[in-house]
C-alpha positions as CSV (number, residue, x, y, z in Angstrom):
1,M,0.0,0.0,0.0
2,Q,2.9,2.3,0.8
3,K,4.4,1.7,-2.7
4,E,1.0,2.5,-4.3
5,T,0.6,5.6,-2.3
6,G,4.2,6.6,-3.2
7,L,3.5,6.1,-6.9
8,L,0.3,8.2,-6.7
9,E,2.2,10.8,-4.7
10,R,4.8,11.2,-7.5
11,V,2.2,11.2,-10.3
12,F,-0.4,13.5,-8.7
13,H,1.7,15.6,-6.2
14,L,-0.8,14.9,-3.4
15,S,1.2,16.4,-0.5
16,E,2.0,19.5,-2.5
17,N,-1.7,20.0,-3.0
18,G,-2.6,19.3,0.6
19,T,-4.6,16.1,-0.1
20,S,-4.5,12.4,0.3
21,V,-5.4,9.2,-1.6
22,K,-8.5,8.6,0.5
23,T,-9.7,12.2,0.1
24,E,-9.1,12.1,-3.7
25,I,-10.9,8.8,-4.2
26,M,-13.9,9.9,-2.1
27,A,-14.0,13.2,-4.0
28,G,-14.0,11.3,-7.3
29,I,-16.9,9.1,-6.1
30,T,-18.8,12.2,-5.1
31,T,-18.3,13.9,-8.4
32,F,-19.4,10.8,-10.3
33,M,-22.5,10.5,-8.2
34,T,-23.5,14.0,-9.1
35,M,-22.9,13.7,-12.8
36,A,-23.8,10.0,-13.5
37,Y,-27.3,11.2,-14.5
38,I,-25.8,11.9,-17.9
39,L,-25.6,8.2,-18.6
40,A,-29.4,8.0,-18.4
41,V,-30.2,11.4,-19.9
42,N,-27.8,11.6,-22.8
43,P,-29.1,8.4,-24.5
44,A,-32.7,9.7,-24.1
45,I,-31.9,13.1,-25.7
46,M,-29.6,11.8,-28.5
47,S,-32.0,9.0,-29.4
48,A,-34.5,11.8,-30.3
49,A,-32.1,12.6,-33.2
50,G,-32.5,9.0,-34.5
51,M,-29.3,7.6,-32.8
52,D,-29.1,4.1,-31.3
53,K,-29.9,4.5,-27.6
54,G,-27.6,1.6,-26.5
55,A,-24.7,2.8,-28.6
56,V,-25.1,6.3,-27.2
57,L,-24.9,5.0,-23.7
58,T,-21.6,3.2,-24.4
59,A,-20.2,6.2,-26.3
60,T,-21.2,8.5,-23.5
61,A,-19.3,6.4,-20.9
62,I,-16.2,6.0,-23.1
63,A,-16.2,9.7,-23.9
64,G,-16.5,10.6,-20.2
65,F,-13.7,8.2,-19.4
66,L,-11.4,9.5,-22.1
67,G,-12.0,13.2,-21.4
68,T,-11.5,12.8,-17.7
69,V,-8.3,10.8,-18.1
70,L,-7.0,13.5,-20.4
71,M,-7.9,16.2,-17.8
72,A,-5.9,14.3,-15.2
73,A,-2.9,13.7,-17.6
74,F,-2.7,17.2,-19.1
75,S,-3.5,19.4,-16.1
76,N,-3.6,17.3,-12.9
77,Y,-6.9,19.0,-12.0
78,P,-9.9,17.3,-10.3
79,F,-12.3,18.1,-13.1
80,A,-14.5,15.6,-14.8
81,L,-15.7,15.6,-18.4
82,A,-18.6,14.1,-20.3
83,P,-21.0,15.0,-23.2
84,G,-22.5,18.3,-22.1
85,M,-26.0,19.1,-21.1
86,G,-27.4,21.9,-23.3
87,L,-25.0,21.1,-26.1
88,N,-26.6,17.7,-26.5
89,A,-30.0,19.3,-26.5
90,F,-28.8,21.8,-29.2
91,F,-27.4,18.9,-31.2
92,A,-30.6,16.8,-31.1
93,F,-33.5,19.3,-31.0
94,T,-32.1,22.3,-32.9
95,V,-29.5,21.0,-35.4
96,V,-31.3,17.7,-36.2
97,K,-35.0,18.1,-35.5
98,Q,-35.5,21.8,-36.2
99,M,-32.8,22.6,-38.8
100,G,-33.2,19.2,-40.5
101,Y,-29.6,18.1,-40.6
102,T,-28.7,14.4,-40.1
103,W,-27.0,13.4,-36.8
104,E,-24.0,12.4,-38.9
105,M,-23.6,15.9,-40.2
106,A,-24.0,17.3,-36.7
107,L,-21.2,15.0,-35.5
108,A,-19.0,16.4,-38.3
109,A,-19.7,19.9,-36.9
110,V,-18.7,18.7,-33.4
111,F,-15.5,17.1,-34.8
112,V,-14.6,20.3,-36.7
113,E,-15.3,22.3,-33.5
114,G,-12.9,20.1,-31.6
115,V,-10.2,20.5,-34.2
116,I,-10.6,24.2,-34.0
117,F,-10.4,24.1,-30.2
118,I,-7.2,22.1,-30.4
119,V,-5.6,24.8,-32.5
120,L,-7.0,27.6,-30.3
121,S,-5.9,25.8,-27.1
122,L,-2.4,25.6,-28.4
123,T,-2.4,29.4,-28.4
124,N,-4.1,32.0,-26.2
125,V,-6.9,32.6,-28.8
126,R,-9.5,30.6,-26.9
127,E,-9.0,32.7,-23.8
128,A,-9.0,35.9,-25.9
129,I,-12.4,34.9,-27.5
130,F,-13.8,34.2,-24.0
131,N,-12.7,37.6,-22.8
132,A,-14.3,39.3,-25.8
133,I,-17.8,38.1,-25.1
134,P,-19.7,40.3,-22.5
135,L,-19.9,38.6,-19.1
136,N,-23.6,39.4,-18.8
137,L,-24.4,37.8,-22.1
138,K,-22.5,34.7,-21.1
139,K,-24.7,34.4,-18.0
140,A,-27.8,35.0,-20.0
141,V,-27.0,32.2,-22.4
142,S,-26.4,29.8,-19.5
143,A,-29.8,30.9,-18.0
144,G,-31.5,30.5,-21.4
145,I,-30.1,27.0,-21.9
146,G,-31.5,26.2,-18.4
147,L,-35.0,27.2,-19.5
148,F,-34.6,25.3,-22.7
149,I,-33.5,22.1,-20.9
150,C,-36.3,22.5,-18.4
151,F,-38.8,22.8,-21.2
152,I,-37.5,19.6,-22.8
153,G,-37.9,17.8,-19.5
154,L,-41.5,19.1,-19.0
155,T,-42.5,18.1,-22.5
156,G,-40.6,14.8,-22.4
157,A,-42.6,13.8,-19.2
158,Q,-45.8,15.2,-20.9
159,I,-46.3,17.6,-18.0
160,I,-46.5,20.2,-20.8
161,V,-48.2,19.0,-24.0
162,G,-49.2,20.5,-27.4
163,N,-52.5,22.2,-27.7
164,P,-54.1,23.4,-31.0
165,A,-55.8,26.3,-29.3
166,T,-53.1,27.6,-27.0
167,K,-50.0,26.0,-28.6
168,I,-49.0,24.4,-25.3
169,S,-50.9,23.6,-22.1
170,L,-50.7,21.5,-19.0
171,F,-51.4,17.8,-19.2
172,S,-55.1,17.1,-18.7
173,F,-55.8,14.2,-16.3
174,K,-59.5,14.6,-17.0
175,Q,-58.9,13.9,-20.7
176,A,-56.6,11.0,-20.0
177,M,-59.3,9.5,-17.8
178,L,-62.0,9.9,-20.5
179,A,-59.6,8.5,-23.1
180,G,-58.7,5.5,-20.9
181,T,-55.0,6.4,-21.1
182,F,-54.4,7.4,-17.5
183,H,-52.6,4.2,-16.6
184,T,-50.3,4.7,-19.7
185,T,-49.6,8.5,-19.8
186,G,-51.3,10.1,-16.8
187,I,-49.5,8.0,-14.1
188,T,-46.1,8.9,-15.6
189,V,-46.9,12.6,-15.3
190,V,-47.7,12.1,-11.6
191,L,-44.4,10.1,-11.2
192,A,-42.4,12.8,-12.9
193,I,-43.9,15.5,-10.7
194,L,-43.1,13.4,-7.6
195,G,-39.6,13.0,-8.9
196,V,-39.1,16.8,-9.3
197,L,-40.3,17.4,-5.7
198,F,-38.2,14.6,-4.3
199,T,-35.1,15.9,-6.1
200,A,-35.8,19.4,-4.9
201,F,-36.1,18.1,-1.3
202,L,-32.7,16.4,-1.7
203,M,-31.2,19.6,-3.0
204,V,-32.6,21.6,0.0
205,A,-31.2,18.9,2.3
206,K,-27.8,19.2,0.5
207,V,-27.7,15.4,-0.2
208,R,-24.8,14.5,-2.5
209,G,-25.8,12.9,-5.8
210,N,-29.3,14.4,-5.5
211,I,-30.0,14.4,-9.3
212,L,-29.0,10.8,-9.7
213,L,-31.0,9.8,-6.6
214,G,-34.0,11.7,-8.0
215,I,-33.8,9.6,-11.2
216,L,-33.5,6.4,-9.3
217,F,-36.4,7.3,-7.0
218,T,-38.7,8.1,-9.9
219,W,-37.7,5.0,-11.8
220,I,-38.2,2.7,-8.8
221,L,-41.7,4.2,-8.3
222,G,-42.3,3.5,-12.0
223,I,-41.3,-0.1,-11.5
224,L,-43.6,-0.5,-8.5
225,C,-46.4,1.0,-10.5
226,E,-45.8,-1.3,-13.5
227,V,-45.6,-4.4,-11.2
228,T,-48.8,-3.5,-9.5
229,G,-50.6,-2.6,-12.7
230,L,-50.9,1.1,-12.0
231,Y,-48.6,1.8,-15.0
232,V,-49.3,-0.1,-18.3
233,P,-46.6,0.3,-20.9
234,D,-47.7,1.0,-24.4
235,P,-45.0,1.8,-27.0
236,A,-47.6,3.3,-29.3
237,H,-48.0,6.1,-26.8
238,G,-44.3,6.3,-26.0
239,A,-44.8,4.4,-22.8
240,F,-42.1,1.7,-22.4
241,S,-41.4,-0.9,-19.8
242,T,-39.4,0.3,-16.8
243,L,-38.0,-3.2,-16.2
244,P,-34.4,-4.0,-17.3
245,N,-34.1,-6.6,-20.1
246,L,-32.0,-9.4,-18.6
247,S,-33.3,-12.1,-20.8
248,A,-29.8,-12.8,-22.2
249,G,-28.4,-13.6,-18.7
250,L,-24.9,-12.5,-18.0
251,A,-24.6,-11.4,-21.7
252,S,-27.1,-8.7,-20.9
253,F,-24.4,-6.9,-18.9
254,A,-22.1,-6.6,-21.9
255,P,-21.8,-3.0,-23.1
256,A,-23.9,-2.2,-26.2
257,S,-21.8,-2.0,-29.4
258,I,-21.0,1.5,-30.6
259,S,-20.7,0.3,-34.2
260,P,-23.9,2.2,-35.3
261,L,-22.2,5.5,-34.3
262,I,-18.4,5.3,-34.4
263,G,-16.8,7.1,-37.3
264,E,-20.2,8.0,-38.8
265,L,-19.4,11.6,-39.6
266,D,-20.8,13.3,-42.7
267,F,-18.6,16.1,-44.0
268,S,-20.7,16.7,-47.2
269,Q,-22.2,19.9,-45.8
270,V,-18.9,21.5,-44.6
271,A,-18.8,24.1,-47.4
272,T,-22.4,25.3,-46.7
273,F,-23.3,28.5,-44.8
274,N,-25.7,26.6,-42.6
275,F,-22.9,24.3,-41.5
276,V,-20.8,27.4,-40.5
277,V,-23.8,28.7,-38.5
278,V,-24.1,25.4,-36.7
279,L,-20.4,25.3,-36.1
280,L,-20.3,28.8,-34.7
281,A,-23.2,28.0,-32.4
282,F,-21.3,25.0,-31.0
283,L,-18.2,27.0,-30.7
284,F,-19.9,30.0,-29.0
285,V,-21.7,27.9,-26.4
286,D,-18.8,25.6,-25.7
287,I,-16.2,28.3,-25.4
288,F,-17.6,30.1,-22.4
289,D,-19.3,27.0,-21.0
290,T,-16.0,25.3,-20.5
291,L,-14.0,28.3,-19.4
292,G,-16.7,29.5,-17.1
293,T,-16.9,26.0,-15.5
294,L,-13.1,25.8,-15.1
295,I,-12.8,29.2,-13.5
296,G,-15.9,28.8,-11.3
297,V,-14.9,25.4,-9.9
298,S,-11.2,26.3,-9.6
299,S,-12.2,29.5,-7.7
300,K,-14.1,27.4,-5.3
301,A,-11.0,25.2,-4.8
302,N,-8.8,28.3,-4.3
303,M,-6.7,27.3,-7.4
304,L,-6.7,30.8,-9.0
305,D,-3.5,32.9,-8.7
306,D,-3.3,36.5,-7.4
307,E,-4.5,37.8,-10.8
308,G,-7.5,35.5,-10.9
309,R,-6.0,33.2,-13.6
310,L,-5.9,29.4,-13.5
311,P,-2.4,27.9,-13.7
312,R,-2.1,25.1,-16.3
313,I,-5.4,26.2,-17.9
314,K,-3.9,25.4,-21.3
315,G,-3.7,21.7,-20.4
316,A,-7.3,21.8,-19.2
317,L,-8.5,23.4,-22.4
318,M,-6.5,20.9,-24.5
319,A,-8.1,18.0,-22.6
320,D,-11.5,19.5,-23.4
321,A,-10.6,20.0,-27.0
322,V,-9.2,16.6,-27.7
323,A,-12.1,14.9,-25.8
324,T,-14.6,16.8,-28.0
325,T,-12.8,15.6,-31.2
326,A,-12.6,12.0,-30.0
327,G,-16.1,12.1,-28.7
328,A,-17.5,13.1,-32.1
329,V,-15.7,10.1,-33.6
330,L,-17.3,7.9,-31.0
331,G,-20.7,9.3,-31.7
332,V,-21.6,11.9,-29.0
333,S,-22.1,15.6,-28.9
334,T,-19.5,18.0,-27.4
335,T,-17.6,16.6,-24.5
336,T,-17.0,19.3,-21.9
337,T,-16.0,20.0,-18.3
338,Y,-18.8,19.5,-15.8
339,V,-19.8,22.0,-13.3
340,E,-20.7,19.1,-11.0
341,S,-16.9,18.8,-10.5
342,A,-17.5,21.3,-7.8
343,A,-19.1,18.6,-5.7
344,G,-15.8,16.6,-5.6
345,V,-13.8,19.8,-5.0
346,S,-16.1,20.5,-2.0
347,E,-15.1,17.1,-0.7
348,G,-11.4,18.0,-0.8
349,G,-10.5,16.9,-4.4
350,R,-7.5,18.8,-5.6
351,T,-5.6,16.7,-8.1
352,G,-6.0,14.5,-11.2
353,L,-6.5,11.5,-8.9
354,T,-10.0,12.7,-8.3
355,A,-10.5,12.8,-12.1
356,M,-9.0,9.3,-12.5
357,T,-11.4,7.9,-10.0
358,V,-14.3,9.4,-12.0
359,A,-12.9,7.9,-15.2
360,V,-12.7,4.4,-13.7
361,L,-16.3,4.7,-12.5
362,F,-17.4,5.6,-16.1
363,I,-15.9,2.4,-17.4
364,L,-17.5,0.3,-14.7
365,S,-20.8,1.8,-15.5
366,L,-20.7,0.3,-19.0
367,F,-21.5,-3.1,-17.4
368,L,-24.7,-1.8,-16.0
369,S,-26.2,-0.8,-19.3
370,P,-29.4,-2.9,-19.0
371,F,-30.4,-0.7,-16.0
372,F,-29.5,2.6,-17.6
373,M,-31.4,1.6,-20.8
374,A,-34.5,0.8,-18.8
375,I,-34.7,4.2,-17.2
376,P,-37.8,5.9,-18.8
377,A,-38.2,9.5,-20.0
378,F,-40.5,10.4,-17.0
379,A,-37.7,9.4,-14.7
380,T,-35.0,11.5,-16.4
381,A,-37.4,14.5,-16.6
382,P,-36.7,15.5,-13.0
383,A,-33.0,15.6,-13.8
384,L,-33.5,17.8,-16.9
385,I,-35.8,20.2,-14.9
386,T,-33.4,20.3,-12.0
387,V,-30.3,20.9,-14.2
388,G,-32.3,23.6,-15.9
389,F,-32.8,25.3,-12.6
390,L,-29.1,25.1,-11.7
391,M,-28.2,26.7,-15.1
392,F,-30.9,29.3,-14.7
393,T,-29.4,30.5,-11.5
394,A,-26.8,32.3,-13.6
395,V,-29.5,35.0,-14.2
396,A,-28.8,36.3,-10.7
397,G,-25.4,37.5,-11.9
398,I,-26.8,39.7,-14.7
399,D,-26.7,43.4,-14.2
400,F,-30.3,44.5,-14.8
401,T,-29.6,48.1,-13.8
402,D,-27.9,48.7,-17.2
403,M,-30.5,48.5,-19.9
404,T,-27.9,48.1,-22.6
405,E,-26.9,44.9,-20.9
406,A,-30.2,43.7,-19.5
407,I,-32.3,43.9,-22.7
408,P,-30.0,41.8,-24.9
409,C,-29.7,39.3,-22.0
410,Y,-33.5,39.1,-21.7
411,L,-34.0,38.5,-25.4
412,A,-31.3,35.8,-25.4
413,I,-33.0,34.0,-22.4
414,I,-36.6,34.1,-23.7
415,A,-35.7,33.2,-27.3
416,M,-34.3,29.8,-26.4
417,P,-37.4,28.1,-25.0
418,F,-39.9,30.1,-27.1
419,A,-38.0,29.5,-30.4
420,Y,-37.1,26.0,-29.2
421,S,-33.5,26.7,-30.2
422,I,-30.3,27.6,-28.3
423,A,-28.9,29.0,-31.5
424,E,-31.7,31.5,-31.9
425,G,-31.2,32.7,-28.3
426,I,-27.5,33.2,-29.0
427,S,-28.4,35.0,-32.2
428,F,-31.0,37.3,-30.6
429,G,-28.6,38.1,-27.7
430,V,-25.6,38.9,-29.9
431,I,-27.4,41.0,-32.5
432,S,-29.4,43.0,-30.0
433,Y,-26.3,43.6,-27.8
434,V,-24.3,45.1,-30.7
435,I,-27.1,47.2,-32.1
436,I,-28.4,48.6,-28.8
437,N,-24.9,49.5,-27.5
438,A,-23.9,51.0,-30.9
439,L,-27.1,53.2,-30.9
440,A,-26.4,54.2,-27.3
441,G,-22.9,55.3,-28.2
442,K,-21.2,52.6,-26.1
443,T,-19.1,51.1,-28.9
444,E,-16.2,50.7,-26.6
445,K,-18.1,47.7,-25.1
446,I,-18.3,45.9,-28.4
447,S,-15.5,43.6,-29.4
448,P,-14.5,43.0,-33.0
449,L,-15.7,39.4,-32.6
450,M,-19.2,40.6,-31.6
451,Y,-19.4,42.6,-34.8
452,I,-18.4,39.6,-36.9
453,L,-20.9,37.4,-35.1
454,T,-23.7,40.0,-35.6
455,V,-23.0,40.2,-39.3
456,L,-23.0,36.4,-39.7
457,F,-26.3,36.0,-37.7
458,I,-28.0,38.7,-39.7
459,L,-26.9,37.1,-43.0
460,K,-28.3,33.9,-41.7
461,Y,-31.8,35.4,-41.4
462,I,-31.6,37.1,-44.8
463,L,-30.2,34.2,-46.8
464,L,-31.8,31.2,-45.0
């Protein structure tokens, strides 16, 4: 044991960072528990784009493993990576379902984004781009994505449904009773609501892994309802069995093949204007999402220097960039640094050993795929709604006393759920920010990059 500890000490510099093997491993377990929901949520979201659900689960775990190992190797920081929430929703619901592109083309955009990030991470350009984007607008985009993700959760659980008269409305239990579908769709709405309330209670009680526990609680309730006949699965209504398929015995625990996804990138649209728009949207969201997470979590861990900078940030950014590129080849949307890493940091995690612990747990999770595959949409809805809340809290940091800042932020936030598009929210925010500040004579606030983005987004509306 002493030899192992000595090896870990030399690799991760534990004493230098004021930590121990036990502390780092416990911190890694804590981080994994808070972000393991992605293994259930990501397949549910990406399958909406027509991708194989089992293959997405396997690719998600491998991408999480690879990205987190790279973070440990390149920077020795306790940060974990996985396909990002918000970016996966943009991938599936905006690029594929709304804009009409194939998921193969969307993966190509993620791959190109990753390659660009590798180049930018080798220089200081990525940090310069981050600094050029107004801080308030960054927070607004985060808040807007929160509302968008929440809306996806509400509609996925059918708490909010389509309505010809009012466009959208609350689920009607009365209509479900009259139609005889309460035990198929109505009970799942009840379970999803109970899941949200239970998760909220866990958050108030500051229970670690509250999002994952909320998923498990809702799923177990679903199983009990199915076993007792309160829930009757009907695939025709999108209501599937909550019971894991273990019919193949031990073979059921073998990870699903990623052959339907790996290497399936379509570069045929690279030269089109729409591809550039999609690429820019991925770039824009991921740039400040990753940097904001890195700085926020490292600040909590007191890792920033006297000038507020993060030492070895280039290694952390490189890990993120390489993981995004590799993840696209595997078949997942942008792989990014998770804000849930703050949970492990709070438990004392300070080095790459925390990250390595998370990586090992991602691999082990591959052999529990029948259970992750059986988790229904109504059980992942509480996670989406809760993550949406956590992202929406960024709105508290927006300066609403300055109208030249507040109005563009407001437009960016409301456009995302109402237009059902993260890209449109970004577009509304950038265009309005530049125009309003230019008219107000505050051109010193507008960076050259913001002018370029404004022109590109306006051309998008004119030409597309």
